[in-house]
C-alpha positions in Angstrom: 47.2 83.0 96.0 44.9 81.5 93.5 43.1 84.2 92.6 39.5 84.8 93.0 36.4 83.9 90.1 35.2 87.1 88.3 31.5 87.4 88.5 30.3 90.8 86.2 26.9 91.4 86.2 24.7 94.3 84.7 21.5 96.1 84.7 20.0 97.6 81.6 21.4 101.2 81.6 17.9 103.2 82.3 16.4 105.7 80.2 16.6 109.0 81.7 12.9 110.7 80.1 11.5 110.4 83.8 12.0 110.3 87.0 12.8 106.3 88.3 10.1 104.3 90.4 10.6 100.9 92.1 9.3 99.5 89.4 12.6 100.2 87.5 14.3 100.5 91.2 13.7 96.9 91.0 16.3 95.4 88.6 18.7 97.8 90.6 17.9 96.4 93.4 17.8 92.4 91.6 21.3 93.3 90.7 22.9 94.3 93.8 21.5 92.0 95.5 23.1 89.1 93.8 26.5 91.3 93.5 26.5 91.3 96.8 26.1 88.1 97.4 28.9 86.8 95.2 31.5 88.9 97.3 30.8 87.6 100.0 31.2 84.0 97.9 34.8 85.4 97.8 34.0 85.9 93.8 35.6 89.2 92.6 32.7 90.6 91.1 31.8 93.9 88.4 28.6 95.0 88.4 27.7 97.6 86.2 24.8 100.3 86.1 24.6 103.1 83.8 22.4 105.1 81.8 20.5 104.9 78.0 21.5 108.9 77.1 20.8 108.9 73.7 17.5 109.5 71.3 14.6 111.6 69.8 12.8 111.4 73.5 16.1 112.7 75.4 15.9 115.7 72.8 11.7 116.4 73.0 12.2 116.6 76.7 15.2 118.3 76.9 13.4 121.3 74.0 10.3 120.8 76.0 12.5 122.4 79.3 14.4 124.6 77.4 17.0 122.8 77.7 20.3 121.4 75.5 20.3 117.6 75.7 23.4 117.2 77.9 22.1 120.2 79.9 18.9 117.4 80.3 20.6 114.3 81.0 23.7 115.8 83.1 20.7 116.5 85.2 19.2 113.0 85.2 22.1 110.9 85.7 23.0 113.3 88.3 19.2 112.4 90.1 19.2 108.7 89.2 22.9 108.2 90.9 22.0 109.5 93.5 18.8 107.6 93.8 21.4 104.6 93.8 23.7 105.7 96.2 19.5 105.8 98.2 19.4 102.6 98.2 23.0 101.8 98.9 24.0 99.9 95.7 26.8 98.6 95.5 27.7 99.3 91.6 31.8 99.9 90.5 30.7 100.9 87.9 28.2 104.2 86.3 28.4 103.9 82.5 26.8 107.3 80.3 26.3 106.7 76.4 27.8 110.1 76.8 30.7 109.2 77.4 33.3 110.6 75.2 35.1 106.7 75.5 32.3 105.1 74.7 31.2 107.2 71.7 34.5 106.5 70.8 34.3 103.4 70.9 30.7 103.3 69.5 32.4 104.4 66.1 34.2 102.1 65.9 32.1 98.9 66.3 29.9 100.3 63.8 33.1 100.5 61.3 34.5 97.3 62.1 30.7 95.6 61.3 30.5 98.0 58.1 33.8 97.3 57.1 32.6 93.6 57.4 30.4 93.9 55.4 27.1 92.8 57.4 25.9 96.3 57.9 24.0 97.9 54.1 22.6 101.3 53.5 19.1 101.4 52.7 16.1 102.8 53.6 13.3 102.3 55.7 9.3 102.9 56.6 7.5 101.8 59.0 5.8 102.6 62.3 8.2 103.6 64.9 7.0 105.2 68.9 9.8 107.3 69.9 8.8 106.1 73.7 10.3 103.1 73.2 12.5 103.8 70.7 11.2 100.3 68.3 9.9 100.0 65.2 6.9 98.0 65.2 4.5 95.7 62.4 1.7 96.5 61.6 0.5 93.1 63.4 2.8 93.7 66.4 1.2 96.6 67.4 -1.1 96.4 70.4 -4.0 99.2 68.5 -4.7 100.7 65.4 -6.3 103.3 63.6 -7.2 103.5 60.6 -9.3 106.6 58.7 -12.8 106.2 56.6 -11.5 104.2 53.6 -9.6 101.5 55.5 -6.5 103.0 55.8 -3.9 102.9 58.8 -3.3 106.0 60.2 -1.2 105.9 62.9 -1.5 102.6 65.9 -1.0 102.0 69.8 2.7 99.8 70.4 2.5 97.2 73.2 3.7 99.7 75.2 0.5 101.8 75.1 2.6 104.3 73.7 1.3 106.2 69.8 3.6 105.5 67.3 4.5 107.0 63.6 5.5 107.0 60.1 9.2 107.1 59.5 10.3 106.7 56.7 13.9 107.6 55.9 17.3 106.7 54.5 18.8 104.3 57.2 21.6 101.7 57.5 20.6 97.9 58.5 22.4 95.8 60.4 22.1 91.9 58.8 20.4 90.1 61.5 19.1 87.2 59.1 22.0 86.5 57.7 23.0 84.6 61.6 19.5 83.9 62.7 20.6 80.1 62.3 24.0 80.9 64.0 21.8 81.7 66.6 18.7 79.1 66.9 21.8 76.7 66.8 23.5 78.5 70.3 19.8 79.0 72.1 19.4 74.3 71.7 23.6 74.7 72.1 23.3 76.3 75.2 19.7 76.0 77.3 20.1 78.4 80.2 21.3 81.1 78.3 17.6 82.6 78.2 16.2 82.8 81.9 13.2 81.5 82.2 12.9 78.8 79.9 9.6 80.6 78.2 11.5 83.2 77.7 13.5 81.9 75.1 10.1 80.4 73.4 9.0 83.9 73.3 11.4 84.7 70.7 11.9 81.5 68.7 7.7 81.6 67.9 7.3 85.6 67.8 9.9 86.8 66.3 12.4 84.4 64.7 10.3 81.2 63.4 8.8 84.1 61.5 11.2 85.4 59.3 13.8 87.5 61.1 14.2 90.7 59.9 17.4 92.7 59.4 17.5 95.9 61.8 17.5 99.4 60.7 20.9 100.6 63.1 20.8 104.9 62.0 17.9 108.1 61.8 18.5 111.5 59.9 15.0 112.9 61.6 17.5 113.6 64.4 20.4 114.4 65.5 21.5 113.6 69.4 23.3 110.3 69.2 26.9 108.7 68.3 28.0 110.3 64.8 28.1 107.2 61.8 32.1 107.8 61.4 31.8 109.4 57.7 28.3 109.9 57.4 27.4 112.0 60.0 24.1 113.4 59.6 23.4 109.1 60.6 22.9 108.6 64.2 23.5 105.3 65.7 20.3 103.1 66.2 19.8 104.2 70.4 19.2 99.9 70.7 22.8 99.2 68.9 24.4 102.4 70.8 22.6 100.7 74.6 23.6 97.7 74.5 27.3 97.3 73.8 27.9 99.7 77.0 28.2 96.3 78.1 30.7 96.3 76.2 33.2 99.8 76.2 32.7 100.4 79.7 35.1 97.7 80.2 37.7 99.7 77.9 35.9 97.4 74.5 37.8 99.1 71.5 40.4 101.8 73.8 43.8 101.7 74.1 43.2 99.7 77.4 41.1 96.9 77.9 42.8 94.9 80.8 38.9 94.4 82.1 37.6 93.4 79.6 39.8 90.4 79.2 39.4 89.9 83.0 36.2 90.2 83.4 34.1 89.4 79.6 31.6 87.7 78.7 29.7 88.4 81.8 27.8 85.8 84.0 24.5 88.0 84.0 22.9 90.3 82.2 19.2 90.7 84.4 16.5 92.5 82.1 12.7 93.3 82.8 10.6 91.3 80.1 9.5 94.0 78.0 13.2 94.0 76.5 14.4 90.4 76.2 13.8 91.0 72.9 17.0 92.8 72.4 19.3 91.1 74.6 18.4 88.0 73.5 18.3 88.2 69.5 20.0 91.6 68.6 23.0 91.9 71.7 24.5 88.4 70.5 23.8 88.4 67.1 26.2 91.7 67.1 28.5 89.7 69.5 28.6 87.2 67.4 29.4 89.7 64.5 32.2 91.3 66.5 33.8 87.5 67.2 32.7 88.3 70.4 31.9 85.6 73.0 28.2 85.5 74.9 27.7 85.7 78.5 26.6 83.3 80.5 23.0 83.9 81.2 20.7 86.5 80.3 17.7 86.7 82.6 14.2 88.4 81.8 12.0 89.3 85.4 9.0 90.0 85.3 7.2 93.2 86.5 6.2 94.7 89.9 2.3 95.5 89.3 0.2 98.1 90.7 -4.2 96.4 91.0 -5.0 98.8 87.3 -1.8 97.0 86.2 1.8 98.5 84.9 2.5 101.5 87.0 2.2 105.1 84.5 1.9 108.9 85.9 -0.8 108.6 83.5 -2.4 106.1 85.9 -1.3 108.1 88.7 -0.3 105.4 90.3 2.7 104.9 90.2 5.3 103.9 93.4 8.5 106.4 94.3 10.9 104.3 96.5 12.4 107.0 98.3 9.8 108.0 100.0 8.7 104.4 101.0 12.7 104.7 102.3 12.1 107.6 104.2 9.5 106.3 105.9 10.0 102.5 106.8 13.3 102.1 106.2 15.7 100.8 103.3 15.6 97.6 104.5 11.4 97.4 104.8 11.8 97.9 101.0 14.9 96.1 99.8 13.1 92.7 101.1 10.2 93.7 100.6 11.1 93.8 96.5 12.6 90.8 96.1 10.0 88.9 98.3 6.7 90.0 96.1 8.8 89.5 92.9 8.1 85.6 92.0 11.1 84.5 89.5 9.8 84.9 86.3 6.9 86.5 86.7 5.0 89.0 87.9 4.9 90.7 91.2 2.0 93.4 92.4 2.4 95.9 95.0 -0.3 97.0 96.7 0.2 99.6 99.8 -1.9 96.5 102.3 0.5 94.6 101.1 2.8 95.4 101.7 2.2 96.7 105.1 1.6 93.7 106.6 5.0 92.0 105.1 6.5 94.3 107.5 4.2 93.9 110.6 4.1 89.9 110.2 7.8 89.5 108.6 9.8 91.1 109.3 8.1 93.0 113.3 6.6 89.8 113.9 8.7 86.3 112.5 11.6 88.1 112.6 11.6 91.3 115.7 10.0 88.5 118.1 12.5 86.1 117.8 15.0 88.6 118.3 13.5 90.6 120.9 12.5 87.2 123.2 16.0 86.1 122.4 17.8 89.0 123.7 15.1 89.6 127.0 15.8 85.5 128.1 19.5 85.7 127.7 19.8 89.0 129.7 16.7 87.5 132.1 18.3 84.1 132.7 21.4 84.0 131.9 22.5 87.7 133.2 23.6 89.0 129.1 25.7 85.9 128.7 25.3 83.9 125.3 25.4 80.3 126.7 28.3 77.8 124.6 26.4 76.0 122.0 25.9 72.3 122.3 24.2 69.2 120.4 21.7 67.1 121.5 20.9 68.7 125.1 17.6 68.9 124.6 15.0 67.0 122.8 14.2 69.9 120.2 17.4 70.4 119.0 19.1 67.7 116.3 15.8 69.0 114.3 16.9 72.7 114.8 19.8 72.2 114.0 19.2 69.6 110.3 16.2 72.6 109.4 19.6 74.9 110.1 21.1 72.6 107.3 18.5 73.0 104.6 18.1 76.4 104.8 21.7 76.5 103.8 21.3 74.7 101.0 18.4 75.5 99.5 18.4 79.1 100.9 22.0 78.7 98.4 20.5 76.9 95.9 17.9 79.4 95.2 20.2 82.6 95.3 22.8 81.2 92.9 20.1 80.9 90.6 18.6 84.8 91.5 15.5 83.3 92.6 15.3 85.8 95.1 12.1 85.3 96.6 12.3 81.1 97.2 15.9 82.0 98.6 13.6 84.9 100.8 11.1 82.1 101.8 13.6 79.4 102.2 15.0 81.6 104.9 11.7 82.4 106.5 11.0 78.1 106.8 13.8 78.9 108.9 12.9 82.2 111.3 8.9 80.0 111.5 11.9 76.8 112.9 13.2 79.1 115.3 10.2 81.2 117.0 8.4 77.6 117.0 11.2 75.7 118.9 11.2 78.2 122.1 7.9 77.1 122.0 8.7 74.0 122.5 11.4 74.0 124.1 9.4 76.4 126.8 12.4 78.0 128.3 10.4 79.9 130.7 9.7 76.1 132.9 13.2 75.4 132.2 14.0 78.6 134.3 12.2 77.5 137.0 14.1 74.1 137.3 17.7 74.3 138.9 18.1 70.6 137.2 17.1 72.2 133.4 19.7 74.5 133.7 21.8 73.1 131.1 19.2 72.7 128.5 18.5 76.4 129.3 21.4 76.4 128.2 22.3 74.7 125.3 18.2 76.6 124.4 19.3 80.1 124.1 22.4 79.2 123.1 20.3 77.8 120.0 18.1 80.7 119.4 21.7 82.6 119.1 23.0 80.6 116.6 20.0 80.7 114.7 19.9 84.7 114.7 23.0 84.3 113.7 22.4 82.3 111.0 19.4 84.3 109.5 21.7 87.2 109.6 23.9 86.1 107.5 22.5 84.5 105.2 20.4 88.1 104.9 23.4 90.5 104.6 22.1 90.3 100.5 19.3 91.3 101.0 19.2 93.7 104.0 21.8 96.1 104.2 21.6 97.0 108.0 20.0 94.3 110.3 21.8 91.7 110.1 24.4 94.3 111.6 21.8 94.9 114.2 21.4 91.6 115.0 25.4 90.8 115.3 24.9 94.0 117.6 22.1 93.1 119.9 23.2 89.9 120.5 26.8 91.4 121.1 28.7 89.4 118.2 31.7 90.5 116.1 31.7 90.6 113.1 34.6 89.3 111.5 33.5 87.2 110.0 30.5 87.2 108.2 31.2 85.9 105.4 28.4 82.9 103.1 30.7 81.6 102.2 31.5 78.2 103.9 29.0 79.2 106.8 28.1 77.1 109.5 25.2 77.2 112.1 27.8 75.8 114.4 30.4 79.0 114.7 29.0 80.6 117.5 31.9 82.6 119.0 31.6 81.9 122.9 31.6 84.5 125.6 29.5 87.1 123.6 26.8 89.6 125.6 24.1 90.8 124.6 22.9 94.2 125.0 21.3 95.2 128.3 18.0 95.9 126.1 17.3 95.2 122.6 15.6 97.8 120.9 12.7 96.2 118.3 14.2 96.6 114.4 11.9 96.4 113.0 9.0 98.0 115.0 5.2 97.4 114.3 3.7 99.4 112.4 -0.7 100.8 112.5 -2.1 98.6 109.1 -5.1 101.2 108.0 -2.4 104.4 108.7 0.4 103.4 106.7 -2.0 101.8 104.2 -3.2 106.0 103.7 -0.5 107.5 104.5 1.1 104.9 101.1 -2.1 106.1 99.2 -2.6 109.3 99.9 0.9 109.6 98.1 -0.8 108.6 95.0 -2.4 110.5 92.6 -5.5 109.1 90.7 -6.2 109.5 87.1 -9.9 108.9 85.2 -7.7 109.4 82.1 -8.5 107.6 79.1 -6.0 106.3 76.5 -7.0 105.1 73.1 -10.1 105.1 70.6 -10.8 101.6 70.8 -10.5 100.7 74.5 -13.6 104.3 75.1 -15.5 102.4 72.8 -15.1 99.2 74.1 -15.9 100.5 77.3 -18.9 102.4 77.0 -20.2 99.9 74.8 -20.0 97.4 78.0 -21.3 99.7 80.1 -24.5 99.9 77.6 -24.8 96.3 76.8 -24.7 95.6 80.4 -27.4 95.6 83.3 -27.2 93.7 86.8 -30.5 94.3 87.9 -31.6 91.5 85.0 -29.3 88.9 86.3 -31.2 86.1 88.7 -29.0 85.8 92.2 -28.7 81.9 92.5 -28.7 82.1 96.4 -28.7 79.4 99.7 -29.5 81.0 102.3 -30.9 83.7 102.7 -29.9 87.6 102.4 -28.2 89.6 104.2 -26.8 93.1 104.8 -23.9 94.0 104.6 -23.5 95.2 108.1 -24.7 92.4 108.7 -21.9 90.7 107.6 -19.2 93.5 108.1 -19.1 91.8 111.4 -17.1 89.0 110.3 -13.1 88.9 110.7 -11.8 86.6 107.8 -7.8 86.9 108.0 -5.0 85.1 105.8 -3.7 81.8 107.6 -0.7 79.7 107.6 -0.5 76.2 108.6 2.1 75.7 111.6 0.7 71.9 111.5 -2.0 69.8 111.3 -3.1 66.4 112.5 -6.1 64.7 113.1 -8.0 64.4 117.0 -8.1 61.4 118.4 -10.9 59.4 119.0 -12.8 61.7 115.9 -12.6 60.4 112.5 -13.5 63.4 110.5 -11.8 66.0 112.5 -8.5 67.4 111.5 -6.9 69.9 114.6 -4.9 72.7 112.7 -2.0 74.8 114.5 -2.4 78.4 112.6 -0.4 82.1 111.9 -3.4 84.4 111.7 -1.8 87.4 113.1 -2.2 86.7 116.8 -0.4 87.4 119.6 1.2 83.1 119.3 0.1 80.9 117.3 -4.6 79.9 117.0 -6.3 76.4 117.0 -9.1 75.3 114.7 -10.8 72.5 114.5 -12.2 71.7 110.9 -15.0 68.1 110.0 -12.7 67.8 106.5 -10.1 65.0 107.8 -12.1 62.0 104.4 -10.8 64.7 102.0 -7.3 64.6 103.1 -5.6 61.7 103.8 -2.0 62.9 104.0 -3.3 66.3 106.2 0.9 66.7 106.3 0.6 68.3 102.6 -1.1 71.4 103.9 1.9 72.8 106.5 3.3 75.6 104.4 -0.1 76.4 103.2 -2.2 79.3 103.5 -6.2 79.5 104.3 -8.8 81.5 105.0 -9.9 81.4 108.5 -13.2 83.2 110.1 -11.2 84.3 113.4 -13.9 86.5 115.4 -15.9 83.4 116.2 -16.6 82.7 119.7 -14.0 79.7 120.5 -15.7 76.1 120.9 -15.0 73.5 122.7 -15.1 69.9 120.2 -14.1 66.5 121.5 -12.4 68.2 124.4 -10.0 70.6 121.9 -10.6 74.3 121.8 -11.7 75.5 118.8 -10.6 78.9 117.8 -12.3 80.2 114.3 -13.9 78.5 111.2 -11.4 77.7 107.8 -13.1 78.2 104.3 -13.4 75.2 101.7 -15.1 75.2 98.2 -18.1 72.6 98.3 -18.5 70.4 94.7 -20.4 67.7 94.0 -19.2 65.2 97.1 -15.5 66.7 96.8 -14.7 69.3 100.6 -11.3 71.4 99.3 -10.3 74.5 101.4 -9.6 77.6 100.2 -5.9 78.0 99.2 -3.9 81.7 99.4 -1.4 82.6 97.0 2.0 82.8 98.9 2.7 86.4 99.0 -0.1 87.1 100.4 1.5 87.8 104.6 -0.6 85.8 107.3 -2.7 88.1 108.9 -4.0 89.7 105.5 -7.7 90.9 106.2 -10.1 88.9 103.9 -12.7 91.7 102.9 
């Protein structure tokens, strides 16, 4: 039997200076999704996560709590591991940089680089952020503080943390020695840094201006790995932390079996704020150690709140335990993987989170399962018919959509484009729901001559749900098995490798009464609940920010603005009577006999789909290109008939010059979301 292909994936190791929020959890869940996906493709996976436990900030935090640093990090490491259990993270190892084997390996690595001449002793003076464990030049700071004479006296890092002037003896790593070699490696391996924009940032902001040698030890604190033969120095936290990826596999120990098997890593996944360390410092250290570099370093975007990054000082932090307890783990994992577009930032809002559950999970997926189980019980006494092709006029198209979904899903998952993989899968969920409307099984059931067609419809729906459940497994840890259970399907073969739409087992019996796997939520109630778990803060940070805000407020007088109106002014209570929702265009076609009208079929969060007619045909000569777009619809207009067709609302558009364009809404906003 041939050995399985290996796949080694890592999260960054987390700095345990505080409780982890959903932004931190995103990276670990994303890695878990990729690890699960690869296992389901029959790879031999090693998945690593852990904690980065040294440094001045940890020493200070422990002192504030009247604890030793070791007592503090022991407490925090246990808390983080308990969180990963709650989120059902399937890591194979959890490394702590205070582990004895890691510290011993770091000392060997340091000595090896010193003996090689890549490390030398010098002195360092510069601006240092304790919170970021990072040095900054004046030009790299987001804000600089000066005294009355204009001398620099402090400032703020891009993260918002204060910096302080540090001057001490330090060992330096000769980064400049490897700069040209690193750029050459970038050029020869275009997929090394993903997405490409991160590589451009590294080249333009750090390498091309001149890569400076890196201070890699500190003497002003004691909590860290001691330098061999010079114990007043402790190894700079980033060198200590980055080498965890190899020490966890046994590098530098007497047993390097795992290292020889899994290194180099296939994927290091990190937040964009630490791409610099992973794509400049880390590959240079590996080059100096004569070790191969990882295949991919993926720098994902942040999960932001409406007012920016999650921050305790802002009072906008959301913790994953609360969301999991109230809404279930599957809902949280699905949302996080859907909400952050590849390479960009995502924005968490309570409204979006609850709407995703209602529209994607309860409406689209949940209703598909509920209707299928109910119809199989009603029309075939609970027995799933055998799957046959070509019985109804709609079977072939559904089958092709299934094949397309598999292909697109796998391509996006292989590239770690989780939001796009789920988008591809949800297109098939929507297509399967449409198949019910097209085939009308309740009509077929009334005609005995249509028995074979009814069998085909029910079998195709069961096959669709089976495929959806299999492909959902990396993201959702419970719903796929619940879907299989309700369909009465065996769970012995749920691998994604070689998955086929047509492998529907015969003679399955569905449950007598299906229960919703994602109950519909009261949007207002749940939004208020989530908001109640977030604290508000009006604390302002930074002198410049406060001065700018005060000046802007003093200069701006809105009552002096001349408002240009084309219609008569109305009171808010009049406008508030208008209901507007985000609507997904499911289909669009020209109205027969009407050159100006287009007929839209829309998902606007109703119990079914609505139809709206719009006189914009001349601006959209190829209206089918609008399918899949999201628009804004006025949904409480009284329905009216136009050219014999019902129109149940109005679509919002913008007029400029002689052009008219529909208002297109970002894909991540769920259909049915209120606009106001």
